[in-house]
C-alpha positions as a Markdown table, in Angstrom:
| # | Residue | x | y | z |
|---|---|---|---|---|
| 1 | Met | 44.6 | -4.4 | 24.3 |
| 2 | Thr | 45.7 | -2.8 | 21.1 |
| 3 | Arg | 46.9 | 0.7 | 20.5 |
| 4 | Phe | 43.6 | 1.5 | 18.9 |
| 5 | Asp | 41.7 | 0.6 | 22.0 |
| 6 | Val | 43.9 | 3.0 | 24.0 |
| 7 | Met | 43.3 | 5.7 | 21.4 |
| 8 | Asp | 39.5 | 5.1 | 21.6 |
| 9 | Arg | 39.6 | 5.5 | 25.4 |
| 10 | Arg | 41.5 | 8.7 | 25.2 |
| 11 | Ser | 39.0 | 10.2 | 22.8 |
| 12 | Thr | 36.0 | 9.1 | 24.8 |
| 13 | Pro | 35.2 | 11.1 | 28.0 |
| 14 | Pro | 35.4 | 8.9 | 31.1 |
| 15 | Ser | 31.7 | 9.4 | 31.8 |
| 16 | Glu | 30.8 | 7.7 | 28.5 |
| 17 | Gln | 33.4 | 4.9 | 28.5 |
| 18 | His | 31.1 | 2.5 | 30.5 |
| 19 | Arg | 28.3 | 3.1 | 27.9 |
| 20 | Arg | 30.2 | 1.9 | 24.9 |
| 21 | Val | 29.7 | -1.7 | 23.9 |
| 22 | Asp | 32.4 | -3.5 | 21.9 |
| 23 | His | 30.5 | -5.7 | 19.4 |
| 24 | Arg | 33.7 | -7.7 | 18.8 |
| 25 | Ser | 33.8 | -8.9 | 22.4 |
| 26 | Asp | 30.1 | -10.0 | 22.6 |
| 27 | Pro | 28.8 | -11.8 | 19.5 |
| 28 | Gly | 25.3 | -11.9 | 21.0 |
| 29 | Thr | 25.2 | -8.1 | 20.9 |
| 30 | Ala | 26.4 | -7.9 | 17.3 |
| 31 | Arg | 23.8 | -10.5 | 16.3 |
| 32 | Lys | 21.0 | -8.5 | 18.1 |
| 33 | Ala | 22.1 | -5.3 | 16.3 |
| 34 | Ala | 22.0 | -7.2 | 13.0 |
| 35 | Phe | 18.5 | -8.5 | 13.7 |
| 36 | Glu | 17.3 | -5.0 | 14.7 |
| 37 | Ala | 18.7 | -3.6 | 11.4 |
| 38 | Ala | 17.0 | -6.4 | 9.4 |
| 39 | Asp | 13.7 | -5.7 | 11.2 |
| 40 | Leu | 14.0 | -2.0 | 10.4 |
| 41 | Val | 14.7 | -2.7 | 6.7 |
| 42 | Arg | 11.8 | -5.2 | 6.6 |
| 43 | Ala | 9.4 | -2.7 | 8.3 |
| 44 | Leu | 10.4 | 0.1 | 5.9 |
| 45 | Ser | 10.0 | -2.2 | 2.9 |
| 46 | Arg | 6.5 | -3.3 | 4.1 |
| 47 | Ala | 5.5 | 0.3 | 4.7 |
| 48 | Cys | 6.5 | 1.2 | 1.1 |
| 49 | Leu | 4.9 | -1.9 | -0.5 |
| 50 | Arg | 1.7 | -2.0 | 1.5 |
| 51 | Pro | -0.1 | 0.7 | -0.6 |
| 52 | Leu | 0.7 | -1.3 | -3.7 |
| 53 | Gly | -0.9 | -4.3 | -2.2 |
| 54 | Tyr | -4.0 | -2.3 | -1.3 |
| 55 | Leu | -4.1 | -1.1 | -4.9 |
| 56 | Ala | -3.7 | -4.6 | -6.3 |
| 57 | Phe | -6.5 | -5.8 | -4.0 |
| 58 | Ala | -8.8 | -3.0 | -5.2 |
| 59 | Ala | -8.0 | -3.8 | -8.8 |
| 60 | Ala | -8.8 | -7.5 | -8.1 |
| 61 | Leu | -12.1 | -6.6 | -6.6 |
| 62 | Gly | -12.9 | -4.5 | -9.7 |
| 63 | Ala | -12.0 | -7.4 | -12.0 |
| 64 | Leu | -14.2 | -9.7 | -9.9 |
| 65 | Ser | -17.1 | -7.3 | -10.3 |
| 66 | Val | -16.5 | -7.0 | -14.0 |
| 67 | Ala | -16.3 | -10.7 | -14.5 |
| 68 | Ala | -19.6 | -11.2 | -12.6 |
| 69 | Ser | -21.3 | -8.5 | -14.7 |
| 70 | Val | -20.0 | -9.8 | -18.0 |
| 71 | Leu | -20.6 | -13.5 | -17.4 |
| 72 | Gly | -24.0 | -13.0 | -15.6 |
| 73 | Asp | -25.7 | -15.3 | -13.1 |
| 74 | Glu | -26.5 | -17.9 | -15.7 |
| 75 | His | -22.9 | -18.9 | -16.1 |
| 76 | Glu | -21.4 | -20.8 | -13.2 |
| 77 | Leu | -18.3 | -18.7 | -13.1 |
| 78 | Gly | -20.3 | -15.5 | -13.2 |
| 79 | Phe | -22.6 | -16.7 | -10.4 |
| 80 | Phe | -19.6 | -17.6 | -8.3 |
| 81 | Ala | -17.7 | -14.3 | -9.0 |
| 82 | Gly | -20.8 | -12.3 | -8.1 |
| 83 | Arg | -21.3 | -14.2 | -4.8 |
| 84 | Leu | -17.7 | -13.8 | -3.9 |
| 85 | Asn | -17.7 | -10.1 | -4.8 |
| 86 | Arg | -20.8 | -9.5 | -2.7 |
| 87 | Thr | -19.3 | -11.5 | 0.2 |
| 88 | Ile | -16.0 | -9.5 | 0.2 |
| 89 | Trp | -17.8 | -6.2 | -0.1 |
| 90 | Arg | -19.8 | -7.0 | 3.1 |
| 91 | Tyr | -16.7 | -6.5 | 5.2 |
| 92 | Pro | -15.8 | -2.8 | 4.9 |
| 93 | Glu | -12.8 | -3.1 | 7.3 |
| 94 | Val | -11.3 | -5.4 | 4.7 |
| 95 | Val | -12.2 | -3.4 | 1.6 |
| 96 | Arg | -11.7 | 0.2 | 2.9 |
| 97 | Pro | -7.9 | 0.4 | 2.7 |
| 98 | Gly | -7.9 | -0.8 | -0.9 |
| 99 | Val | -10.6 | 1.7 | -1.9 |
| 100 | His | -8.8 | 4.5 | -0.2 |
| 101 | Met | -5.6 | 3.6 | -2.0 |
| 102 | Ala | -7.4 | 3.4 | -5.3 |
| 103 | Trp | -8.9 | 6.9 | -4.8 |
| 104 | Leu | -5.4 | 8.3 | -3.8 |
| 105 | Ala | -4.0 | 6.7 | -7.0 |
| 106 | Trp | -6.8 | 8.3 | -9.0 |
| 107 | Leu | -6.1 | 11.6 | -7.4 |
| 108 | Ala | -2.4 | 11.4 | -8.1 |
| 109 | Leu | -3.0 | 10.5 | -11.7 |
| 110 | Phe | -5.6 | 13.3 | -12.1 |
| 111 | Val | -3.2 | 15.9 | -10.6 |
| 112 | Leu | -0.5 | 14.7 | -12.9 |
| 113 | Ala | -2.9 | 14.8 | -15.9 |
| 114 | Ile | -3.8 | 18.4 | -15.1 |
| 115 | Ser | -0.3 | 19.6 | -14.4 |
| 116 | Pro | 2.1 | 21.0 | -17.0 |
| 117 | Leu | 4.2 | 17.9 | -16.4 |
| 118 | Asp | 1.6 | 15.7 | -18.1 |
| 119 | Pro | 3.4 | 13.1 | -20.3 |
| 120 | Ile | 0.3 | 12.7 | -22.5 |
| 121 | Thr | -0.2 | 15.9 | -24.5 |
| 122 | Ser | -3.9 | 15.4 | -25.3 |
| 123 | Arg | -6.8 | 16.1 | -22.9 |
| 124 | Trp | -8.2 | 12.5 | -23.2 |
| 125 | Asp | -6.4 | 11.4 | -20.0 |
| 126 | Glu | -8.3 | 14.0 | -18.0 |
| 127 | Ile | -11.5 | 13.1 | -19.7 |
| 128 | Leu | -11.1 | 9.3 | -19.0 |
| 129 | Leu | -10.1 | 9.9 | -15.4 |
| 130 | Gly | -13.1 | 12.1 | -14.9 |
| 131 | Ala | -15.4 | 9.6 | -16.6 |
| 132 | Leu | -14.0 | 6.8 | -14.4 |
| 133 | Ala | -14.7 | 8.8 | -11.2 |
| 134 | Ala | -18.2 | 9.8 | -12.4 |
| 135 | Gly | -19.0 | 6.2 | -13.2 |
| 136 | Val | -17.9 | 5.0 | -9.8 |
| 137 | Leu | -19.9 | 7.8 | -8.1 |
| 138 | Trp | -22.9 | 7.2 | -10.3 |
| 139 | Arg | -22.9 | 3.5 | -9.4 |
| 140 | Arg | -22.6 | 4.3 | -5.7 |
| 141 | Met | -25.5 | 6.7 | -5.9 |
| 142 | Leu | -27.7 | 4.1 | -7.7 |
| 143 | Ala | -26.8 | 1.5 | -5.1 |
| 144 | Ala | -27.8 | 3.9 | -2.3 |
| 145 | Arg | -31.2 | 4.5 | -4.0 |
| 146 | Arg | -31.9 | 0.8 | -4.3 |
| 147 | Val | -31.2 | 0.3 | -0.6 |
| 148 | Gly | -33.6 | 3.2 | 0.2 |
| 149 | Arg | -36.5 | 1.5 | -1.6 |
């Protein structure tokens, strides 16, 4: 026992002395604490990066849809891209988080574009973001009308 241990016991009330764990005496406890800290860091990093993954997924779905439209069904790659796009869109539980994140990103960009802190001094960024939202909503309304027929 060192003089520091004696000082630690004097500063800790007797009711709490039995609760203290000395990590130096039990390497398993120190290892467990290190793993818990690593798990916490990993969970926090995943929580911060997950929205970016959803946004990348939504962008990939958009790119797949554009590729299918541009290439058309006559081209093999266009046919495959169209089928893959329709197959993925059939599962809303897979697509929904990416779509929600894309709308949140659009909203954040639109709020930034309207605010006085807008880095682009022209009004074209607001116009382009509004046109993007109008195009997406227009396409969604047309798809709903086609289903109703």
